C-alpha positions as CSV (number, residue, x, y, z in Angstrom):
1,M,17.5,-40.2,24.7
2,T,13.7,-39.8,24.4
3,A,12.8,-37.4,21.6
4,R,11.9,-34.0,22.9
5,I,8.2,-32.9,22.6
6,P,7.8,-30.0,20.2
7,C,6.2,-26.8,21.5
8,T,4.7,-24.0,19.4
9,I,4.6,-20.6,21.0
10,V,1.6,-18.6,19.7
11,T,2.2,-14.9,20.4
12,G,0.2,-11.9,19.3
13,F,-1.4,-8.7,20.4
14,L,-4.7,-8.4,22.1
15,G,-7.6,-9.5,19.9
16,A,-5.4,-10.7,17.0
17,G,-7.1,-14.1,17.0
18,K,-4.7,-16.4,19.0
19,T,-7.5,-18.4,20.8
20,T,-9.5,-18.8,17.6
21,L,-6.4,-20.1,15.8
22,I,-5.6,-22.6,18.5
23,R,-9.2,-23.8,18.6
24,H,-9.0,-24.5,14.8
25,L,-5.8,-26.5,15.4
26,L,-7.5,-28.6,18.0
27,E,-10.5,-29.2,15.7
28,N,-8.1,-30.3,13.0
29,A,-5.5,-32.2,14.9
30,G,-5.6,-35.1,12.4
31,G,-4.9,-37.7,15.1
32,R,-2.1,-35.7,16.7
33,R,-2.4,-35.4,20.5
34,L,-2.3,-31.7,21.2
35,A,-2.1,-30.0,24.6
36,V,-2.4,-26.3,25.4
37,I,-0.8,-24.0,28.0
38,V,-2.8,-20.8,28.2
39,N,-1.1,-17.8,29.9
40,E,-3.7,-15.2,30.9
41,F,-3.5,-11.5,31.8
42,G,-6.2,-10.8,34.4
43,D,-8.0,-12.5,37.3
44,V,-10.1,-14.9,35.2
45,G,-8.9,-17.3,32.6
46,I,-11.2,-16.3,29.7
47,D,-9.1,-17.9,27.0
48,A,-8.8,-21.2,28.9
49,E,-12.5,-21.1,29.5
50,I,-13.2,-20.6,25.8
51,L,-11.1,-23.7,25.0
52,R,-12.1,-25.9,27.9
53,G,-15.3,-27.8,27.4
54,C,-15.4,-26.7,23.8
55,G,-16.9,-30.0,22.7
56,I,-14.0,-31.0,20.4
57,P,-13.6,-34.8,20.7
58,A,-9.8,-34.6,20.6
59,C,-9.7,-31.9,23.3
60,D,-9.5,-33.3,26.8
61,E,-10.0,-30.7,29.6
62,A,-6.9,-32.1,31.3
63,D,-4.8,-31.2,28.2
64,I,-5.5,-27.5,28.8
65,V,-3.4,-25.9,31.5
66,E,-4.2,-22.4,32.6
67,L,-1.6,-20.1,34.1
68,A,-3.3,-16.9,35.3
69,N,-1.9,-13.7,36.8
70,G,1.7,-14.1,35.6
71,C,4.0,-13.7,32.7
72,L,5.4,-17.2,31.9
73,C,8.9,-16.0,31.4
74,C,8.8,-14.3,34.8
75,T,7.5,-17.4,36.6
76,V,9.4,-20.2,34.9
77,A,10.2,-22.2,38.1
78,D,6.8,-21.6,39.8
79,D,4.4,-22.0,36.9
80,F,5.8,-22.9,33.5
81,V,8.0,-25.9,34.5
82,P,5.3,-27.5,36.6
83,A,2.8,-27.1,33.8
84,V,5.2,-28.8,31.4
85,D,5.8,-31.6,34.0
86,A,2.0,-32.2,34.4
87,L,1.5,-32.5,30.6
88,L,4.4,-34.8,30.0
89,A,3.3,-37.0,32.9
90,R,0.0,-37.8,31.1
91,T,-0.4,-41.3,29.6
92,P,0.2,-41.1,26.7
93,P,2.0,-37.7,26.7
94,P,1.0,-35.1,24.1
95,D,2.6,-35.2,20.7
96,H,2.7,-31.4,20.6
97,I,2.2,-28.6,23.0
98,L,0.7,-25.2,22.1
99,I,1.6,-22.3,24.3
100,E,-0.7,-19.3,24.0
101,T,1.0,-16.3,25.6
102,S,-0.7,-13.3,27.1
103,G,-1.3,-10.6,24.5
104,L,1.1,-8.5,26.6
105,A,3.9,-11.0,26.7
106,L,7.3,-10.7,25.2
107,P,8.1,-14.1,23.6
108,K,11.9,-14.0,23.6
109,P,12.3,-14.5,27.4
110,L,9.9,-17.5,27.2
111,V,12.0,-19.0,24.4
112,Q,15.1,-18.6,26.5
113,A,13.3,-20.4,29.3
114,F,13.6,-23.6,27.3
115,H,17.2,-23.7,28.3
116,W,16.3,-24.3,31.9
117,P,17.8,-27.6,33.1
118,A,14.5,-28.9,34.3
119,I,13.0,-29.0,30.8
120,R,15.6,-28.5,28.1
121,N,16.1,-32.2,27.5
122,R,12.3,-32.9,27.3
123,V,10.8,-30.1,25.2
124,T,11.9,-27.9,22.3
125,V,10.5,-24.8,20.6
126,D,9.1,-26.1,17.3
127,G,8.5,-22.5,16.2
128,V,7.2,-19.1,17.3
129,V,4.0,-18.0,15.5
130,A,3.1,-14.3,15.7
131,V,-0.6,-13.7,15.1
132,V,-1.3,-10.1,13.9
133,D,-4.6,-8.3,13.2
134,G,-4.7,-7.7,9.5
135,A,-7.7,-5.5,9.6
136,A,-6.1,-3.2,12.2
137,L,-2.8,-3.1,10.3
138,A,-4.6,-2.1,7.1
139,E,-5.9,0.9,9.0
140,G,-2.4,1.8,10.2
141,R,-2.6,0.7,13.8
142,V,-1.9,-2.3,16.0
143,A,-4.7,-1.4,18.5
144,A,-8.0,0.4,18.4
145,D,-7.6,4.1,17.9
146,L,-3.8,4.1,18.4
147,A,-3.6,7.8,17.5
148,A,-5.8,8.7,20.5
149,L,-3.7,6.6,22.7
150,A,-0.5,8.2,21.5
151,A,-2.0,11.7,21.9
152,Q,-3.1,11.0,25.4
153,R,0.3,9.7,26.4
154,A,2.1,12.6,24.8
155,A,-0.1,15.0,26.8
156,D,1.0,13.4,30.1
157,Q,4.5,14.5,30.8
158,A,4.7,12.0,33.7
159,L,4.6,9.1,31.2
160,D,7.2,7.6,28.9
161,H,6.3,8.8,25.3
162,D,7.2,5.4,23.8
163,D,4.0,3.6,23.3
164,P,4.1,0.2,25.1
165,V,1.6,-1.2,22.6
166,E,4.0,-0.8,19.7
167,E,6.9,-2.1,21.8
168,V,5.1,-5.3,22.5
169,F,4.1,-5.6,18.8
170,D,7.6,-5.1,17.6
171,D,9.1,-7.6,20.1
172,Q,6.6,-10.2,19.2
173,L,7.5,-9.9,15.5
174,A,11.2,-9.8,16.2
175,C,11.0,-13.3,17.7
176,A,8.7,-14.9,15.1
177,D,9.4,-17.8,12.8
178,L,6.1,-17.4,11.0
179,V,3.5,-14.6,10.9
180,V,-0.2,-15.3,10.6
181,L,-2.1,-12.3,9.2
182,T,-5.7,-12.7,10.5
183,K,-9.1,-11.3,9.5
184,S,-8.1,-11.5,5.8
185,D,-11.8,-11.8,5.0
186,L,-12.3,-8.2,6.1
187,L,-9.7,-6.9,3.7
188,D,-9.8,-6.0,0.0
189,E,-6.7,-6.4,-2.1
190,A,-5.4,-2.9,-1.2
191,G,-6.0,-3.4,2.5
192,L,-4.2,-6.8,2.4
193,A,-1.3,-5.1,0.7
194,R,-1.1,-2.4,3.4
195,A,-1.3,-5.0,6.2
196,R,1.5,-7.1,4.6
197,A,3.6,-4.0,4.2
198,A,3.2,-3.1,7.8
199,V,4.4,-6.5,8.9
200,E,7.4,-6.4,6.5
201,R,8.4,-3.0,7.9
202,A,8.3,-4.4,11.5
203,L,10.2,-7.6,10.7
204,P,13.9,-7.5,11.4
205,R,14.6,-10.4,9.1
206,A,13.0,-12.5,6.4
207,V,10.0,-14.3,7.9
208,G,7.2,-16.0,6.1
209,T,3.7,-14.5,6.3
210,V,0.4,-16.3,5.7
211,T,-3.1,-15.1,5.8
212,S,-6.1,-16.5,7.7
213,A,-9.8,-15.9,8.1
214,G,-11.6,-17.2,11.2
215,G,-8.5,-18.9,12.4
216,R,-8.6,-21.4,9.5
217,I,-5.2,-22.5,8.4
218,D,-3.7,-25.9,7.6
219,P,-2.1,-27.2,10.7
220,A,0.8,-28.5,8.5
221,V,1.7,-24.9,7.9
222,L,2.1,-24.1,11.7
223,L,3.1,-27.4,13.3
224,G,6.2,-29.5,12.7
225,L,8.5,-26.7,11.8
226,G,11.3,-28.4,13.7
227,L,13.3,-25.2,14.2
228,G,14.6,-25.5,17.7
229,T,14.1,-21.7,18.1
230,E,15.8,-21.7,21.5
231,D,19.1,-22.4,19.8
232,D,18.7,-19.5,17.5
233,I,17.7,-16.8,20.1
234,A,20.8,-14.7,19.5
235,N,19.6,-13.9,16.0
236,R,16.4,-12.3,17.3
237,P,17.4,-8.9,18.7
238,T,14.7,-6.9,20.5
239,R,14.6,-3.5,22.2
240,H,14.4,-5.2,25.6
241,D,17.7,-7.2,25.3
242,A,19.6,-4.8,27.5
243,E,17.1,-5.0,30.3
244,E,17.5,-7.3,33.3
245,G,13.9,-8.1,33.2
246,H,10.6,-6.6,32.2
247,D,7.2,-5.8,33.7
248,H,3.7,-5.2,32.5
249,D,3.0,-2.0,34.6
250,D,1.7,-0.3,31.4
251,F,-1.5,-2.4,31.6
252,D,-4.4,-3.1,34.0
253,S,-7.3,-5.5,33.8
254,I,-10.7,-6.0,35.5
255,V,-13.2,-8.7,35.3
256,L,-16.9,-7.8,35.1
257,D,-19.8,-10.2,35.8
258,L,-22.6,-10.2,33.3
259,P,-26.2,-11.1,34.2
260,E,-28.4,-13.1,31.7
261,L,-29.2,-10.8,28.8
262,A,-32.1,-10.4,26.5
263,A,-30.3,-10.1,23.2
264,P,-26.7,-10.2,21.8
265,A,-27.1,-6.9,20.0
266,D,-27.6,-4.9,23.1
267,L,-24.4,-6.4,24.7
268,A,-22.4,-5.7,21.6
269,A,-23.5,-2.1,21.5
270,R,-22.5,-1.6,25.2
271,I,-19.1,-3.3,24.6
272,A,-18.5,-1.1,21.6
273,T,-19.1,2.0,23.7
274,L,-16.7,0.6,26.4
275,C,-14.0,-0.2,23.9
276,A,-14.3,3.2,22.2
277,R,-12.7,4.7,25.3
278,P,-9.1,5.7,24.5
279,D,-7.7,4.0,27.6
280,V,-9.4,0.6,26.9
281,L,-7.5,-1.8,24.7
282,R,-9.5,-5.0,24.7
283,A,-12.5,-6.9,26.0
284,K,-13.4,-10.6,25.7
285,G,-15.6,-13.1,27.5
286,F,-18.9,-14.8,27.3
287,A,-22.6,-14.3,28.2
288,A,-25.9,-16.0,28.7
289,I,-28.8,-15.0,26.5
290,A,-32.3,-15.6,27.7
291,G,-34.0,-18.5,26.0
292,K,-30.8,-19.6,24.3
293,P,-29.2,-23.0,25.2
294,M,-25.8,-21.9,23.8
295,R,-23.1,-19.7,25.4
296,L,-22.4,-16.4,23.6
297,L,-18.7,-15.8,23.0
298,V,-17.8,-12.1,22.7
299,Q,-14.5,-10.5,21.5
300,A,-13.8,-6.8,21.0
301,V,-11.0,-4.5,20.0
302,G,-11.9,-0.9,19.7
303,P,-15.3,-0.4,18.0
304,R,-15.1,-3.8,16.3
305,V,-17.1,-6.3,18.3
306,S,-17.7,-9.9,17.2
307,H,-19.9,-12.5,18.8
308,H,-21.2,-16.0,18.2
309,F,-22.7,-19.0,20.1
310,D,-19.8,-21.4,20.7
311,R,-21.2,-24.2,22.7
312,A,-24.1,-25.4,24.9
313,W,-24.2,-24.6,28.6
314,G,-23.6,-27.6,30.8
315,E,-26.4,-29.0,32.8
316,A,-24.7,-28.1,36.1
317,E,-23.1,-24.9,34.8
318,A,-24.2,-21.6,36.1
319,R,-25.6,-19.4,33.3
320,R,-23.6,-16.3,34.1
321,G,-21.3,-14.3,31.9
322,R,-17.9,-12.7,32.5
323,L,-16.0,-10.2,30.6
324,V,-12.3,-9.3,31.1
325,V,-11.4,-5.7,30.1
326,I,-7.7,-4.8,29.5
327,G,-6.6,-1.2,29.4
328,L,-3.7,1.1,29.9
329,K,-2.3,1.4,33.5
330,G,-4.7,3.4,35.6
331,F,-7.6,3.3,33.2
332,D,-10.9,4.4,34.7
333,Q,-12.4,1.1,35.8
334,V,-15.5,2.6,37.3
335,A,-16.3,4.4,34.0
336,A,-15.6,1.1,32.2
337,A,-18.1,-0.8,34.3
338,Q,-20.7,2.0,33.9
339,A,-20.2,1.9,30.1
340,L,-20.9,-1.8,30.1
341,A,-23.9,-1.4,32.4
342,G,-25.4,1.1,29.9
C-alpha cells in the first residue's frame, strides 16, 4: 500500500495567527513539498489570497486550495474530499498537506472525516495544532473585550447565555496535539505565565505548548508528528459530542471594498474604531496605498491592529483592497461599514 500523505490541521480562534504560521512553514519548507487547504468563513477568501501569490519559491498557487462559505466537516463529500483528490493528483503529489480551518470551526468533526472511505487509505492526520493568542489570554480573554460581549449576551434573554466564542476555543484545545502560543514578543514574563496558565486550565489532558512570535517556529516542531489523530478521536471529548451536528449561526461576516488610501495609519485607526464595537470579533484583509508598489496586509482583533507590506502588486492586478469583518450573529453591518468609512 502506498504510504498515506500526512496532514496537519491548524486550528485556532480568529486573529490567533494561523495564516502567519502557515506562511512561515511555507517559507521554511526545507525541500518538503507542502500544500495548503484554506477553509474560509465569509464570501471572500482573504486567507487564501494572503498565501496565494506570496512570492515564496516553494509555494505554487496550484498547491493552495480555497474552500469558502462552508465548514469542512459539514461539507466533506462536496468540498473536502475533492480538494484532497485534486492535491493528490498533482505530479509529484505533496509530501505534506496543511489544513487551515476557519476560526469558527470545531476541529474534531474534521478529524473524524479522515475515516471517510474515499480518503482514509490515502491521508492521515499527522497532528492537530491549536494556535492561541497569547496576548489576549494574558489579558484574560480569548477575544477582544470579551467582558462586553458576555454582558451584551446576558442582557438579551432571547440568547443562550453560553458564550459561543469560549465554546469554540474550548473545543479547539480539546482536540489539540500541540498548542502554539503566539505573540510571545508582546508579553513580559508575568504575561506569558498568565497565558500559559489559561491554556493549561482549558486543556483536558497533557498537551505540549510552545511559544511563537510572528509565526516563527521550527517546522520540525509542528510537522512529522506521525500521530494518526483520527485513530485517537475517542480520547478527545468535547462539549459538542452529544450533538448530531453543529452550525455557525452565532456568527456573521461581511466583505467591504477599500479604495486606494493615502496612508496606512488612517486605515488602522478606522479599523480600530470598527473592531472596538462589542459585536465585532475580527477584521482582516489588504489595501492599496497611494504611491506604494506593495500590498498592505491588515489584521485586527479588538483595538489591536497590525499591518505590513507583504508583497508587490502584480502588473495585471487591480489595486483595490478588501476587508472581511466577522461579528456575532446579527451585528450591525451598516454601522460597521460606516465606522470603516470614517
